[in-house]
N, CA, C and O atoms as a printed pandas DataFrame, in Angstrom:
     atom_number atom_name residue_name chain_id  residue_number  x_coord  y_coord  z_coord
0              1         N          MET        A               1    9.057    2.247  -16.376
1              2        CA          MET        A               1    8.571    2.821  -15.137
2              3         C          MET        A               1    7.818    1.728  -14.375
3              4         O          MET        A               1    6.896    1.114  -14.912
4              5         N          ALA        A               2    8.205    1.495  -13.149
5              6        CA          ALA        A               2    7.607    0.448  -12.319
6              7         C          ALA        A               2    6.397    0.978  -11.554
7              8         O          ALA        A               2    6.309    2.165  -11.238
8              9         N          LEU        A               3    5.477    0.074  -11.268
9             10        CA          LEU        A               3    4.328    0.420  -10.436
10            11         C          LEU        A               3    4.770    0.649   -9.003
11            12         O          LEU        A               3    5.695   -0.002   -8.517
12            13         N          GLU        A               4    4.106    1.577   -8.331
13            14        CA          GLU        A               4    4.338    1.743   -6.899
14            15         C          GLU        A               4    3.553    0.643   -6.195
15            16         O          GLU        A               4    2.323    0.630   -6.247
16            17         N          MET        A               5    4.234   -0.253   -5.555
17            18        CA          MET        A               5    3.593   -1.390   -4.895
18            19         C          MET        A               5    3.307   -1.012   -3.443
19            20         O          MET        A               5    4.093   -1.324   -2.548
20            21         N          ARG        A               6    2.200   -0.350   -3.218
21            22        CA          ARG        A               6    1.839    0.079   -1.872
22            23         C          ARG        A               6    1.554   -1.119   -0.988
23            24         O          ARG        A               6    1.095   -2.159   -1.459
24            25         N          ASP        A               7    1.830   -0.964    0.297
25            26        CA          ASP        A               7    1.728   -2.111    1.197
26            27         C          ASP        A               7    0.520   -2.070    2.123
27            28         O          ASP        A               7    0.395   -2.932    2.993
28            29         N          ARG        A               8   -0.368   -1.101    1.966
29            30        CA          ARG        A               8   -1.587   -1.005    2.783
30            31         C          ARG        A               8   -2.784   -0.669    1.900
31            32         O          ARG        A               8   -2.668    0.065    0.918
32            33         N          CYS        A               9   -3.923   -1.218    2.270
33            34        CA          CYS        A               9   -5.178   -0.889    1.595
34            35         C          CYS        A               9   -5.528    0.558    1.913
35            36         O          CYS        A               9   -5.470    0.966    3.073
36            37         N          GLU        A              10   -5.888    1.331    0.907
37            38        CA          GLU        A              10   -6.213    2.741    1.102
38            39         C          GLU        A              10   -7.585    2.968    1.725
39            40         O          GLU        A              10   -7.898    4.082    2.143
40            41         N          ARG        A              11   -8.399    1.930    1.792
41            42        CA          ARG        A              11   -9.735    2.082    2.381
42            43         C          ARG        A              11   -9.735    1.673    3.852
43            44         O          ARG        A              11  -10.084    2.478    4.715
44            45         N          CYS        A              12   -9.354    0.450    4.143
45            46        CA          CYS        A              12   -9.409   -0.029    5.523
46            47         C          CYS        A              12   -8.102    0.237    6.275
47            48         O          CYS        A              12   -8.089    0.254    7.506
48            49         N          GLU        A              13   -7.030    0.439    5.557
49            50        CA          GLU        A              13   -5.708    0.726    6.117
50            51         C          GLU        A              13   -5.200   -0.341    7.088
51            52         O          GLU        A              13   -4.196   -0.132    7.769
52            53         N          THR        A              14   -5.882   -1.471    7.154
53            54        CA          THR        A              14   -5.423   -2.539    8.037
54            55         C          THR        A              14   -4.912   -3.734    7.250
55            56         O          THR        A              14   -4.082   -4.492    7.751
56            57         N          ALA        A              15   -5.389   -3.911    6.040
57            58        CA          ALA        A              15   -4.949   -5.043    5.231
58            59         C          ALA        A              15   -3.542   -4.791    4.711
59            60         O          ALA        A              15   -3.255   -3.734    4.149
60            61         N          THR        A              16   -2.681   -5.761    4.902
61            62        CA          THR        A              16   -1.319   -5.695    4.390
62            63         C          THR        A              16   -1.316   -6.263    2.975
63            64         O          THR        A              16   -1.779   -7.380    2.748
64            65         N          LEU        A              17   -0.795   -5.493    2.031
65            66        CA          LEU        A              17   -0.719   -5.914    0.639
66            67         C          LEU        A              17    0.712   -6.317    0.332
67            68         O          LEU        A              17    1.591   -5.463    0.215
68            69         N          THR        A              18    0.944   -7.600    0.203
69            70        CA          THR        A              18    2.294   -8.074   -0.101
70            71         C          THR        A              18    2.530   -8.019   -1.607
71            72         O          THR        A              18    1.577   -8.065   -2.384
72            73         N          VAL        A              19    3.785   -7.922   -2.022
73            74        CA          VAL        A              19    4.098   -7.809   -3.443
74            75         C          VAL        A              19    3.706   -9.054   -4.233
75            76         O          VAL        A              19    3.507   -8.985   -5.446
76            77         N          ASP        A              20    3.594  -10.194   -3.547
77            78        CA          ASP        A              20    3.215  -11.419   -4.246
78            79         C          ASP        A              20    1.787  -11.865   -3.940
79            80         O          ASP        A              20    1.381  -12.963   -4.320
80            81         N          GLY        A              21    1.024  -11.007   -3.248
81            82        CA          GLY        A              21   -0.343  -11.349   -2.870
82            83         C          GLY        A              21   -1.384  -10.611   -3.701
83            84         O          GLY        A              21   -1.040   -9.715   -4.472
84            85         N          PRO        A              22   -2.643  -10.977   -3.551
85            86        CA          PRO        A              22   -3.709  -10.347   -4.328
86            87         C          PRO        A              22   -4.012   -8.930   -3.842
87            88         O          PRO        A              22   -3.994   -8.656   -2.642
88            89         N          ALA        A              23   -4.284   -8.052   -4.775
89            90        CA          ALA        A              23   -4.677   -6.672   -4.489
90            91         C          ALA        A              23   -5.355   -6.125   -5.739
91            92         O          ALA        A              23   -5.255   -6.721   -6.812
92            93         N          ARG        A              24   -6.038   -5.001   -5.607
93            94        CA          ARG        A              24   -6.672   -4.331   -6.745
94            95         C          ARG        A              24   -6.050   -2.942   -6.867
95            96         O          ARG        A              24   -5.698   -2.321   -5.864
96            97         N          ILE        A              25   -5.916   -2.455   -8.116
97            98        CA          ILE        A              25   -5.255   -1.186   -8.377
98            99         C          ILE        A              25   -5.965   -0.473   -9.522
99           100         O          ILE        A              25   -6.504   -1.119  -10.421
100          101         N          CYS        A              26   -5.967    0.873   -9.490
101          102        CA          CYS        A              26   -6.521    1.648  -10.603
102          103         C          CYS        A              26   -5.366    2.220  -11.425
103          104         O          CYS        A              26   -4.203    1.975  -11.105
104          105         N          THR        A              27   -5.668    2.968  -12.463
105          106        CA          THR        A              27   -4.613    3.502  -13.324
106          107         C          THR        A              27   -3.758    4.557  -12.625
107          108         O          THR        A              27   -2.664    4.871  -13.094
108          109         N          TYR        A              28   -4.241    5.109  -11.510
109          110        CA          TYR        A              28   -3.450    6.073  -10.736
110          111         C          TYR        A              28   -2.694    5.387   -9.597
111          112         O          TYR        A              28   -2.123    6.058   -8.737
112          113         N          GLU        A              29   -2.689    4.062   -9.590
113          114        CA          GLU        A              29   -1.995    3.233   -8.621
114          115         C          GLU        A              29   -2.584    3.293   -7.210
115          116         O          GLU        A              29   -1.893    2.977   -6.241
116          117         N          CYS        A              30   -3.856    3.695   -7.083
117          118        CA          CYS        A              30   -4.556    3.572   -5.804
118          119         C          CYS        A              30   -4.683    2.068   -5.563
119          120         O          CYS        A              30   -5.039    1.319   -6.473
120          121         N          SER        A              31   -4.396    1.633   -4.352
121          122        CA          SER        A              31   -4.338    0.202   -4.058
122          123         C          SER        A              31   -5.300   -0.182   -2.939
123          124         O          SER        A              31   -5.415    0.518   -1.932
124          125         N          PHE        A              32   -5.988   -1.305   -3.132
125          126        CA          PHE        A              32   -6.991   -1.772   -2.183
126          127         C          PHE        A              32   -6.896   -3.278   -2.027
127          128         O          PHE        A              32   -6.485   -3.986   -2.946
128          129         N          CYS        A              33   -7.287   -3.768   -0.834
129          130        CA          CYS        A              33   -7.373   -5.210   -0.638
130          131         C          CYS        A              33   -8.595   -5.721   -1.411
131          132         O          CYS        A              33   -9.492   -4.952   -1.756
132          133         N          VAL        A              34   -8.612   -7.000   -1.670
133          134        CA          VAL        A              34   -9.694   -7.590   -2.457
134          135         C          VAL        A              34  -11.063   -7.409   -1.790
135          136         O          VAL        A              34  -12.011   -7.046   -2.486
136          137         N          PRO        A              35  -11.220   -7.644   -0.465
137          138        CA          PRO        A              35  -12.538   -7.441    0.147
138          139         C          PRO        A              35  -13.044   -5.995    0.019
139          140         O          PRO        A              35  -14.232   -5.781   -0.222
140          141         N          CYS        A              36  -12.165   -5.013    0.177
141          142        CA          CYS        A              36  -12.594   -3.612    0.034
142          143         C          CYS        A              36  -12.960   -3.305   -1.418
143          144         O          CYS        A              36  -13.959   -2.634   -1.679
144          145         N          ALA        A              37  -12.153   -3.796   -2.362
145          146        CA          ALA        A              37  -12.453   -3.572   -3.780
146          147         C          ALA        A              37  -13.802   -4.192   -4.144
147          148         O          ALA        A              37  -14.592   -3.582   -4.865
148          149         N          ASP        A              38  -14.065   -5.395   -3.648
149          150        CA          ASP        A              38  -15.355   -6.045   -3.899
150          151         C          ASP        A              38  -16.496   -5.222   -3.316
151          152         O          ASP        A              38  -17.537   -5.066   -3.955
152          153         N          ALA        A              39  -16.308   -4.691   -2.103
153          154        CA          ALA        A              39  -17.345   -3.894   -1.447
154          155         C          ALA        A              39  -17.631   -2.595   -2.206
155          156         O          ALA        A              39  -18.739   -2.063   -2.138
156          157         N          MET        A              40  -16.631   -2.090   -2.926
157          158        CA          MET        A              40  -16.791   -0.845   -3.692
158          159         C          MET        A              40  -17.188   -1.118   -5.138
159          160         O          MET        A              40  -17.240   -0.196   -5.952
160          161         N          GLY        A              41  -17.464   -2.368   -5.460
161          162        CA          GLY        A              41  -17.873   -2.713   -6.822
162          163         C          GLY        A              41  -16.755   -2.537   -7.832
163          164         O          GLY        A              41  -17.015   -2.268   -9.005
164          165         N          ASP        A              42  -15.501   -2.687   -7.389
165          166        CA          ASP        A              42  -14.321   -2.530   -8.246
166          167         C          ASP        A              42  -14.260   -1.160   -8.930
167          168         O          ASP        A              42  -13.809   -1.039  -10.069
168          169         N          VAL        A              43  -14.728   -0.123   -8.205
169          170        CA          VAL        A              43  -14.632    1.258   -8.685
170          171         C          VAL        A              43  -13.813    2.051   -7.672
171          172         O          VAL        A              43  -14.116    2.047   -6.479
172          173         N          CYS        A              44  -12.780    2.728   -8.153
173          174        CA          CYS        A              44  -11.908    3.503   -7.279
174          175         C          CYS        A              44  -12.656    4.717   -6.735
175          176         O          CYS        A              44  -13.209    5.492   -7.515
176          177         N          PRO        A              45  -12.686    4.898   -5.410
177          178        CA          PRO        A              45  -13.390    6.050   -4.842
178          179         C          PRO        A              45  -12.635    7.362   -5.051
179          180         O          PRO        A              45  -13.211    8.437   -4.882
180          181         N          ASN        A              46  -11.375    7.289   -5.411
181          182        CA          ASN        A              46  -10.568    8.496   -5.609
182          183         C          ASN        A              46  -10.733    9.090   -7.000
183          184         O          ASN        A              46  -10.862   10.305   -7.153
184          185         N          CYS        A              47  -10.729    8.224   -8.021
185          186        CA          CYS        A              47  -10.783    8.736   -9.403
186          187         C          CYS        A              47  -11.980    8.236  -10.198
187          188         O          CYS        A              47  -12.244    8.734  -11.292
188          189         N          GLY        A              48  -12.711    7.253   -9.660
189          190        CA          GLY        A              48  -13.861    6.699  -10.377
190          191         C          GLY        A              48  -13.480    5.653  -11.405
191          192         O          GLY        A              48  -14.340    5.139  -12.121
192          193         N          GLY        A              49  -12.194    5.332  -11.485
193          194        CA          GLY        A              49  -11.725    4.348  -12.454
194          195         C          GLY        A              49  -11.938    2.919  -11.997
195          196         O          GLY        A              49  -12.313    2.659  -10.854
196          197         N          GLU        A              50  -11.694    2.007  -12.909
197          198        CA          GLU        A              50  -11.845    0.575  -12.648
198          199         C          GLU        A              50  -10.699    0.060  -11.781
199          200         O          GLU        A              50   -9.538    0.413  -11.987
200          201         N          LEU        A              51  -11.044   -0.771  -10.822
201          202        CA          LEU        A              51  -10.031   -1.474  -10.032
202          203         C          LEU        A              51   -9.822   -2.839  -10.661
203          204         O          LEU        A              51  -10.765   -3.611  -10.833
204          205         N          ALA        A              52   -8.583   -3.122  -10.997
205          206        CA          ALA        A              52   -8.229   -4.379  -11.656
206          207         C          ALA        A              52   -7.201   -5.114  -10.798
207          208         O          ALA        A              52   -6.543   -4.502   -9.957
208          209         N          PRO        A              53   -7.062   -6.422  -11.007
209          210        CA          PRO        A              53   -6.050   -7.160  -10.251
210          211         C          PRO        A              53   -4.661   -6.549  -10.470
211          212         O          PRO        A              53   -4.257   -6.277  -11.600
212          213         N          ARG        A              54   -3.950   -6.342   -9.373
213          214        CA          ARG        A              54   -2.605   -5.783   -9.454
214          215         C          ARG        A              54   -1.645   -6.889   -9.861
215          216         O          ARG        A              54   -1.702   -7.985   -9.304
216          217         N          PRO        A              55   -0.754   -6.622  -10.832
217          218        CA          PRO        A              55    0.214   -7.646  -11.206
218          219         C          PRO        A              55    1.109   -7.990  -10.013
219          220         O          PRO        A              55    1.400   -7.139   -9.173
220          221         N          ARG        A              56    1.525   -9.213   -9.957
221          222        CA          ARG        A              56    2.394   -9.653   -8.872
222          223         C          ARG        A              56    3.849   -9.562   -9.309
223          224         O          ARG        A              56    4.186   -9.842  -10.460
224          225         N          ARG        A              57    4.688   -9.172   -8.388
225          226        CA          ARG        A              57    6.111   -9.099   -8.646
226          227         C          ARG        A              57    6.765  -10.402   -8.194
227          228         O          ARG        A              57    6.476  -10.920   -7.115
228          229         N          ALA        A              58    7.634  -10.908   -9.026
229          230        CA          ALA        A              58    8.361  -12.124   -8.646
230          231         C          ALA        A              58    9.356  -11.795   -7.550
231          232         O          ALA        A              58   10.050  -10.779   -7.605
232          233         N          LEU        A              59    9.418  -12.656   -6.569
233          234        CA          LEU        A              59   10.387  -12.464   -5.500
234          235         C          LEU        A              59   11.728  -13.026   -5.949
235          236         O          LEU        A              59   11.822  -14.183   -6.360
236          237         N          ALA        A              60   12.738  -12.217   -5.868
237          238        CA          ALA        A              60   14.061  -12.647   -6.334
238          239         C          ALA        A              60   14.828  -13.349   -5.258
239          240         O          ALA        A              60   15.961  -13.774   -5.485
């Protein structure tokens, strides 16, 4: 099962999250840009879980 690679930050909705760029994600696949994740202390506002670096997908 593959991760859903969302392309927008769920907090600011302006940051574009590319599949090969940095982003933070929780276990429910909520996705945030790095500045927003840092501002939230790496805690997901939706589930309270930890925001961790999202794995990058290799571009084929």
